[in-house]
C-alpha positions as a Markdown table, in Angstrom:
| # | Residue | x | y | z |
|---|---|---|---|---|
| 1 | Met | 0.0 | 0.0 | 0.0 |
| 2 | Arg | 1.3 | 3.4 | -0.9 |
| 3 | His | 0.4 | 7.0 | 0.0 |
| 4 | Leu | 1.0 | 10.4 | -1.6 |
| 5 | Ile | 2.2 | 12.9 | 1.0 |
| 6 | Ser | 4.9 | 14.7 | -0.9 |
| 7 | Pro | 5.7 | 15.1 | -4.7 |
| 8 | Leu | 8.9 | 13.3 | -3.9 |
| 9 | Asp | 7.0 | 10.1 | -2.9 |
| 10 | Phe | 6.9 | 9.2 | -6.6 |
| 11 | Ser | 10.1 | 8.9 | -8.7 |
| 12 | Val | 10.5 | 10.8 | -12.0 |
| 13 | Ser | 9.6 | 7.6 | -14.0 |
| 14 | Glu | 6.5 | 7.0 | -11.8 |
| 15 | Ile | 5.4 | 10.6 | -12.4 |
| 16 | Glu | 5.9 | 10.1 | -16.1 |
| 17 | Arg | 3.7 | 7.0 | -16.1 |
| 18 | Leu | 1.1 | 8.9 | -14.0 |
| 19 | Leu | 1.0 | 11.8 | -16.4 |
| 20 | Ser | 0.8 | 9.5 | -19.3 |
| 21 | Leu | -2.2 | 7.8 | -17.7 |
| 22 | Ala | -3.8 | 11.2 | -17.0 |
| 23 | Ser | -3.3 | 12.3 | -20.6 |
| 24 | Asp | -5.0 | 9.1 | -21.8 |
| 25 | Ile | -7.9 | 9.6 | -19.4 |
| 26 | Gly | -8.4 | 13.1 | -20.9 |
| 27 | Lys | -8.6 | 11.7 | -24.4 |
| 28 | Asn | -10.7 | 8.6 | -23.5 |
| 29 | Arg | -12.9 | 9.2 | -20.5 |
| 30 | Pro | -15.5 | 6.6 | -21.3 |
| 31 | Lys | -12.8 | 3.9 | -21.2 |
| 32 | Tyr | -12.4 | 4.5 | -17.5 |
| 33 | Ala | -16.1 | 5.1 | -16.5 |
| 34 | His | -16.4 | 1.9 | -14.5 |
| 35 | Ala | -12.8 | 1.4 | -13.4 |
| 36 | Cys | -13.6 | 2.0 | -9.7 |
| 37 | Asp | -17.1 | 0.5 | -9.5 |
| 38 | Gly | -17.8 | -0.4 | -5.9 |
| 39 | Lys | -14.9 | 1.7 | -4.5 |
| 40 | Lys | -15.3 | 4.5 | -2.0 |
| 41 | Leu | -13.2 | 7.7 | -1.6 |
| 42 | Ala | -13.3 | 9.5 | 1.7 |
| 43 | Val | -12.7 | 13.3 | 1.5 |
| 44 | Leu | -11.6 | 14.6 | 4.9 |
| 45 | Phe | -11.4 | 18.4 | 4.5 |
| 46 | Tyr | -10.6 | 20.2 | 7.7 |
| 47 | Glu | -10.3 | 23.6 | 6.0 |
| 48 | Pro | -12.3 | 25.2 | 3.1 |
| 49 | Ser | -11.8 | 24.2 | -0.5 |
| 50 | Thr | -13.7 | 24.4 | -3.7 |
| 51 | Arg | -11.5 | 23.1 | -6.5 |
| 52 | Thr | -9.4 | 20.5 | -4.7 |
| 53 | Arg | -12.4 | 18.8 | -2.9 |
| 54 | Leu | -14.7 | 18.9 | -5.9 |
| 55 | Ser | -11.9 | 17.8 | -8.2 |
| 56 | Phe | -11.4 | 14.7 | -6.1 |
| 57 | Glu | -15.1 | 14.0 | -5.9 |
| 58 | Ser | -15.5 | 14.5 | -9.7 |
| 59 | Ala | -12.5 | 12.2 | -10.3 |
| 60 | Met | -13.9 | 9.3 | -8.2 |
| 61 | Leu | -17.4 | 9.7 | -9.7 |
| 62 | Asn | -15.9 | 9.7 | -13.2 |
| 63 | Leu | -14.3 | 6.4 | -12.4 |
| 64 | Gly | -17.6 | 4.9 | -11.3 |
| 65 | Gly | -16.9 | 5.0 | -7.5 |
| 66 | Ser | -18.6 | 6.9 | -4.7 |
| 67 | Val | -17.6 | 9.6 | -2.2 |
| 68 | Leu | -18.2 | 10.2 | 1.5 |
| 69 | Gly | -16.6 | 12.6 | 4.0 |
| 70 | Phe | -16.9 | 16.1 | 5.3 |
| 71 | Ser | -16.0 | 19.6 | 4.1 |
| 72 | Ser | -15.0 | 21.4 | 7.3 |
| 73 | Ala | -13.7 | 20.5 | 10.7 |
| 74 | Asp | -16.8 | 21.9 | 12.3 |
| 75 | Ser | -18.9 | 19.3 | 10.6 |
| 76 | Ser | -16.7 | 16.4 | 11.8 |
| 77 | Ser | -15.9 | 14.8 | 15.2 |
| 78 | Ala | -12.8 | 17.1 | 15.2 |
| 79 | Ala | -15.2 | 19.6 | 16.7 |
| 80 | Lys | -15.6 | 17.2 | 19.6 |
| 81 | Gly | -11.8 | 16.9 | 20.0 |
| 82 | Glu | -11.2 | 13.7 | 18.0 |
| 83 | Ser | -7.6 | 13.3 | 16.7 |
| 84 | Val | -6.6 | 12.9 | 13.1 |
| 85 | Ser | -5.1 | 9.5 | 14.1 |
| 86 | Asp | -8.5 | 8.2 | 15.5 |
| 87 | Thr | -10.4 | 9.7 | 12.6 |
| 88 | Ile | -8.4 | 7.9 | 9.9 |
| 89 | Arg | -8.6 | 4.6 | 11.8 |
| 90 | Val | -12.4 | 4.9 | 11.7 |
| 91 | Ile | -12.5 | 6.1 | 8.1 |
| 92 | Ser | -10.3 | 3.1 | 7.1 |
| 93 | Cys | -13.3 | 0.9 | 8.0 |
| 94 | Tyr | -15.6 | 2.8 | 5.6 |
| 95 | Ala | -13.6 | 3.7 | 2.5 |
| 96 | Asp | -11.0 | 2.3 | 0.1 |
| 97 | Ile | -8.9 | 5.5 | -0.2 |
| 98 | Cys | -8.8 | 8.8 | 1.5 |
| 99 | Ala | -7.9 | 12.4 | 0.5 |
| 100 | Ile | -7.2 | 14.7 | 3.5 |
| 101 | Arg | -6.7 | 18.5 | 3.8 |
| 102 | His | -5.6 | 20.0 | 7.1 |
| 103 | Pro | -4.4 | 23.4 | 8.3 |
| 104 | Lys | -1.5 | 21.8 | 10.2 |
| 105 | Glu | 1.7 | 20.8 | 8.6 |
| 106 | Gly | 2.4 | 17.1 | 8.9 |
| 107 | Ala | -1.3 | 16.1 | 9.5 |
| 108 | Ala | -1.4 | 14.0 | 6.3 |
| 109 | Leu | 1.8 | 12.1 | 7.3 |
| 110 | Val | 0.3 | 11.4 | 10.7 |
| 111 | Ala | -2.9 | 10.1 | 9.0 |
| 112 | Ala | -0.9 | 7.9 | 6.6 |
| 113 | Ser | 1.1 | 6.4 | 9.6 |
| 114 | Lys | -2.2 | 5.2 | 11.2 |
| 115 | Ser | -4.2 | 4.3 | 8.1 |
| 116 | Ser | -4.9 | 0.9 | 6.5 |
| 117 | Ile | -6.0 | 2.5 | 3.2 |
| 118 | Pro | -4.0 | 4.8 | 0.8 |
| 119 | Val | -3.9 | 8.4 | 2.0 |
| 120 | Ile | -3.5 | 11.4 | -0.4 |
| 121 | Asn | -2.3 | 14.7 | 1.0 |
| 122 | Ala | -4.7 | 17.3 | -0.4 |
| 123 | Gly | -2.8 | 20.2 | 1.3 |
| 124 | Asp | -1.3 | 20.5 | 4.8 |
| 125 | Gly | -1.0 | 24.0 | 6.0 |
| 126 | Gly | 1.8 | 25.9 | 4.2 |
| 127 | His | 3.8 | 22.7 | 3.6 |
| 128 | Gln | 2.8 | 20.6 | 0.6 |
| 129 | His | 0.1 | 20.2 | -2.0 |
| 130 | Pro | 1.3 | 17.2 | -4.1 |
| 131 | Thr | -1.9 | 16.7 | -6.2 |
| 132 | Gln | -1.8 | 20.4 | -7.3 |
| 133 | Thr | 1.8 | 19.8 | -8.2 |
| 134 | Leu | 0.9 | 16.8 | -10.4 |
| 135 | Thr | -1.7 | 19.0 | -12.0 |
| 136 | Asp | 0.8 | 21.7 | -12.6 |
| 137 | Leu | 3.3 | 19.2 | -14.2 |
| 138 | Leu | 0.6 | 17.8 | -16.5 |
| 139 | Thr | -0.4 | 21.3 | -17.5 |
| 140 | Ile | 3.2 | 22.4 | -18.2 |
| 141 | His | 4.0 | 19.3 | -20.2 |
| 142 | Ser | 0.8 | 19.5 | -22.2 |
| 143 | Leu | 1.5 | 23.2 | -23.1 |
| 144 | Lys | 5.2 | 23.1 | -23.5 |
| 145 | Gly | 5.8 | 19.5 | -24.5 |
| 146 | Lys | 8.5 | 19.1 | -21.8 |
| 147 | Leu | 9.3 | 19.6 | -18.1 |
| 148 | Gly | 12.9 | 20.5 | -18.4 |
| 149 | Asn | 14.9 | 23.4 | -19.9 |
| 150 | Leu | 12.3 | 26.0 | -18.8 |
| 151 | Thr | 12.5 | 29.3 | -16.9 |
| 152 | Val | 9.6 | 29.3 | -14.4 |
| 153 | Gly | 8.5 | 32.5 | -12.6 |
| 154 | Leu | 6.8 | 32.0 | -9.2 |
| 155 | Cys | 5.0 | 35.2 | -8.2 |
| 156 | Gly | 3.2 | 36.3 | -5.0 |
| 157 | Asp | 3.1 | 34.5 | -1.7 |
| 158 | Leu | 6.2 | 32.3 | -1.8 |
| 159 | Lys | 6.5 | 32.1 | 2.0 |
| 160 | Phe | 3.2 | 30.3 | 2.8 |
| 161 | Gly | 2.3 | 29.1 | -0.7 |
| 162 | Arg | 2.3 | 25.3 | -0.4 |
| 163 | Thr | 1.6 | 25.0 | -4.2 |
| 164 | Val | 4.9 | 26.8 | -4.8 |
| 165 | His | 6.9 | 24.7 | -2.3 |
| 166 | Ser | 5.6 | 21.5 | -3.9 |
| 167 | Leu | 6.2 | 22.6 | -7.4 |
| 168 | Ile | 9.8 | 23.6 | -6.6 |
| 169 | His | 10.4 | 20.1 | -5.1 |
| 170 | Ala | 9.1 | 18.5 | -8.2 |
| 171 | Leu | 10.7 | 20.6 | -10.9 |
| 172 | Ile | 14.3 | 20.6 | -9.5 |
| 173 | Arg | 14.4 | 16.9 | -10.6 |
| 174 | Tyr | 14.3 | 17.9 | -14.3 |
| 175 | Pro | 17.3 | 19.2 | -16.2 |
| 176 | Gly | 17.8 | 22.9 | -17.2 |
| 177 | Ile | 15.2 | 24.3 | -14.8 |
| 178 | Arg | 15.6 | 27.9 | -13.7 |
| 179 | Phe | 13.5 | 29.9 | -11.3 |
| 180 | Val | 12.7 | 33.6 | -11.0 |
| 181 | Leu | 11.2 | 34.1 | -7.5 |
| 182 | Ile | 9.0 | 37.2 | -7.5 |
| 183 | Ser | 7.7 | 38.4 | -4.1 |
| 184 | Pro | 7.8 | 41.2 | -1.6 |
| 185 | Pro | 10.6 | 40.8 | 1.0 |
| 186 | Glu | 8.1 | 39.7 | 3.7 |
| 187 | Leu | 6.9 | 36.8 | 1.5 |
| 188 | Arg | 10.2 | 35.4 | 0.2 |
| 189 | Ile | 10.7 | 31.7 | -0.3 |
| 190 | Pro | 11.5 | 30.1 | 3.1 |
| 191 | Asp | 15.2 | 29.7 | 3.9 |
| 192 | Tyr | 14.9 | 25.9 | 4.2 |
| 193 | Ile | 13.6 | 25.6 | 0.6 |
| 194 | Arg | 16.3 | 28.0 | -0.7 |
| 195 | Glu | 19.1 | 26.2 | 1.1 |
| 196 | Asn | 18.0 | 22.5 | 1.3 |
| 197 | Phe | 16.6 | 22.3 | -2.2 |
| 198 | Leu | 17.6 | 25.1 | -4.6 |
| 199 | Asp | 21.1 | 25.6 | -3.4 |
| 200 | Ala | 21.7 | 22.0 | -2.5 |
| 201 | Ala | 20.7 | 20.9 | -6.0 |
| 202 | Gly | 22.7 | 23.6 | -7.7 |
| 203 | Ile | 19.5 | 25.1 | -9.3 |
| 204 | Glu | 19.8 | 28.5 | -11.0 |
| 205 | Tyr | 17.5 | 31.1 | -9.6 |
| 206 | Arg | 17.2 | 34.8 | -8.9 |
| 207 | Glu | 14.9 | 36.7 | -6.5 |
| 208 | Thr | 13.2 | 40.0 | -7.4 |
| 209 | Thr | 10.4 | 42.2 | -6.2 |
| 210 | Asp | 9.6 | 43.4 | -9.8 |
| 211 | Leu | 7.2 | 41.4 | -11.9 |
| 212 | Asp | 7.7 | 43.7 | -14.9 |
| 213 | Asp | 11.4 | 43.1 | -14.8 |
| 214 | Ala | 10.9 | 39.3 | -15.1 |
| 215 | Met | 8.2 | 39.0 | -17.7 |
| 216 | Glu | 10.4 | 38.8 | -20.9 |
| 217 | Glu | 12.5 | 35.9 | -19.7 |
| 218 | Leu | 9.8 | 33.5 | -18.6 |
| 219 | Asp | 8.4 | 30.3 | -20.2 |
| 220 | Ile | 5.9 | 29.8 | -17.4 |
| 221 | Leu | 4.5 | 32.4 | -15.0 |
| 222 | Tyr | 2.9 | 30.8 | -11.9 |
| 223 | Met | 0.8 | 33.4 | -10.1 |
| 224 | Thr | -0.4 | 32.9 | -6.5 |
| 225 | Arg | -2.7 | 34.9 | -4.2 |
| 226 | Val | -1.6 | 36.4 | -1.0 |
| 227 | Gln | -3.4 | 34.1 | 1.5 |
| 228 | Lys | -5.4 | 35.9 | 4.1 |
| 229 | Glu | -5.8 | 32.7 | 6.2 |
| 230 | Arg | -2.1 | 32.4 | 6.7 |
| 231 | Phe | -1.7 | 35.9 | 8.3 |
| 232 | Phe | -1.9 | 36.6 | 12.0 |
| 233 | Asn | -2.0 | 40.4 | 11.4 |
| 234 | Glu | -4.7 | 41.7 | 9.1 |
| 235 | Glu | -2.8 | 44.9 | 8.5 |
| 236 | Asp | 0.1 | 43.0 | 7.0 |
| 237 | Tyr | -2.4 | 41.2 | 4.7 |
| 238 | Ile | -4.1 | 44.4 | 3.5 |
| 239 | Arg | -0.7 | 46.0 | 2.8 |
| 240 | Met | 0.5 | 43.1 | 0.7 |
| 241 | Lys | -2.6 | 41.6 | -0.9 |
| 242 | Asp | -2.4 | 43.6 | -4.1 |
| 243 | Cys | 1.3 | 43.9 | -4.5 |
| 244 | Tyr | 1.2 | 42.1 | -7.8 |
| 245 | Ile | -1.5 | 42.3 | -10.4 |
| 246 | Leu | -1.0 | 40.7 | -13.8 |
| 247 | Asp | -2.9 | 42.7 | -16.5 |
| 248 | Ala | -3.0 | 42.9 | -20.3 |
| 249 | Glu | -0.2 | 45.6 | -20.3 |
| 250 | Lys | 2.2 | 43.3 | -18.5 |
| 251 | Met | 1.3 | 40.4 | -20.8 |
| 252 | Lys | 2.6 | 42.5 | -23.7 |
| 253 | Arg | 6.1 | 42.0 | -22.4 |
| 254 | Ala | 5.8 | 38.2 | -22.3 |
| 255 | Lys | 6.9 | 35.7 | -24.9 |
| 256 | Pro | 4.2 | 34.6 | -27.4 |
| 257 | Asp | 4.5 | 31.1 | -26.0 |
| 258 | Met | 4.7 | 32.0 | -22.3 |
| 259 | Tyr | 1.8 | 30.5 | -20.3 |
| 260 | Val | 0.2 | 31.7 | -17.1 |
| 261 | Leu | -0.8 | 29.2 | -14.4 |
| 262 | His | -2.6 | 29.8 | -11.1 |
| 263 | Pro | -3.7 | 27.2 | -8.5 |
| 264 | Leu | -6.9 | 29.3 | -7.9 |
| 265 | Pro | -8.8 | 30.8 | -6.3 |
| 266 | Arg | -7.9 | 34.1 | -7.8 |
| 267 | Val | -8.6 | 37.3 | -6.0 |
| 268 | Asn | -7.0 | 40.4 | -7.6 |
| 269 | Glu | -3.7 | 39.1 | -8.7 |
| 270 | Ile | -4.8 | 38.3 | -12.3 |
| 271 | Ser | -7.0 | 40.9 | -14.0 |
| 272 | Val | -10.1 | 39.3 | -15.7 |
| 273 | Glu | -8.9 | 41.0 | -18.9 |
| 274 | Val | -6.1 | 38.4 | -19.1 |
| 275 | Asp | -8.7 | 35.5 | -19.2 |
| 276 | Asp | -9.2 | 36.0 | -23.0 |
| 277 | Asp | -5.4 | 35.8 | -23.7 |
| 278 | Pro | -4.6 | 32.4 | -25.3 |
| 279 | Arg | -1.6 | 32.2 | -22.9 |
| 280 | Ala | -4.0 | 32.1 | -19.9 |
| 281 | Ala | -4.0 | 28.5 | -18.9 |
| 282 | Tyr | -5.4 | 28.5 | -15.3 |
| 283 | Phe | -8.9 | 27.2 | -16.2 |
| 284 | Arg | -7.4 | 24.4 | -18.4 |
| 285 | Gln | -5.2 | 23.7 | -15.4 |
| 286 | Ala | -8.3 | 23.0 | -13.3 |
| 287 | Gln | -9.6 | 20.5 | -15.9 |
| 288 | Tyr | -6.2 | 18.7 | -15.9 |
| 289 | Gly | -6.6 | 18.4 | -12.1 |
| 290 | Val | -9.5 | 16.0 | -12.5 |
| 291 | Tyr | -7.6 | 13.8 | -14.9 |
| 292 | Val | -4.5 | 13.7 | -12.6 |
| 293 | Arg | -6.6 | 12.8 | -9.6 |
| 294 | Met | -8.3 | 10.0 | -11.6 |
| 295 | Ala | -4.9 | 8.7 | -12.6 |
| 296 | Leu | -3.7 | 8.9 | -9.0 |
| 297 | Ile | -6.7 | 7.1 | -7.6 |
| 298 | Leu | -6.2 | 4.3 | -10.1 |
| 299 | Thr | -2.5 | 4.1 | -9.3 |
| 300 | Leu | -2.9 | 4.0 | -5.5 |
| 301 | Leu | -5.7 | 1.5 | -5.7 |
| 302 | Glu | -3.7 | -0.6 | -8.2 |
| 303 | Val | -6.5 | -0.7 | -10.6 |
| 304 | Asn | -5.3 | -2.2 | -13.9 |
| 305 | Cys | -7.2 | -0.5 | -16.7 |
| 306 | Leu | -6.6 | -2.6 | -19.8 |
| 307 | Cys | -10.0 | -1.4 | -21.3 |
C-alpha cells in the first residue's frame, strides 16, 4: 500500500507514467467510466476548499466510484476533539482510499502512519500540496511538451504558498530548470527551501520584487494569491494583498508562448482581462486536475485499466 504525502514520494519515472495515464484519461474518458465500480473515496477536509475537494469527488465519480466525507472541521468529530489518528482509523473501516486536507503541517503524514488505506495529501498548512503539483506538471507538459529546460517565474506568496513549495520540489528533478522568484521581502521563499533544495541541487534562480522586470525571460508564470488565512496580522495582509496584479499591459512584455498558471482561487492578482489571452492556462489547469486525480486514484488502488 502506498500513500502520496509529498511530490517526492513518486520517482520521476513513476510521475511520467502517472502523467501519461492522466493524458489518456483526458482523451478517452468513457474507457475509465467503471474502473472503480464499488470503490469509495473519503474526503476529509478540515479547511475550506472548492477546486481540490470537488476535483477529487469528480475524479472518483468519473471512475464509477462513490464519495463520502466532510467539508469542514466543524462538521466532523474534530469539533468534539477527535484526533486525526483516530479519525483515519475509523475512516479506514468505511472507505478504500482517502484524501485529507488539514491546516497543520504534517497532518497527512500522521494520517498515513495510522491508516490501513491509501492516503492522499490534499494540502497540509503551508507545507505541501502534491496533487496540485501533479496537475501543474501535466499542464506544463501539455502546453510546452516538456518539463525540463524552462524558466519558471513564481510570483506572489512564496512564503506560505504550499503549491509553490511542492512545485519547486518536483521541478528541480528535471534538467535545465531555472526559477525567477518574485515576491515582496516579507513573503520570500523560506530559507529551508532555498538552502536545502535550490542551493543543494545547484539550481539556477534569482529573486526579485519586480514582476515587470521578469516577464520577458519567462516560459511559465505561476501566479499565486496572498493568502489571508495564513496571516496573523490583518494589517500586513491588507498591505501586501495587491502587491502584484497581472494585466494585459504586463502580458505585452511576455513571450508569445509563455503560459500563465494559477492554482486558484484568484482574488485580484490576475485581471479578468487576461482571461481571454490564449496564454492564460489556469482554467485548463483546473480541468487537468480532474484527470490527474483520476490517474492517482487508479494508481494507488492498483486498478489495472486494460480497457
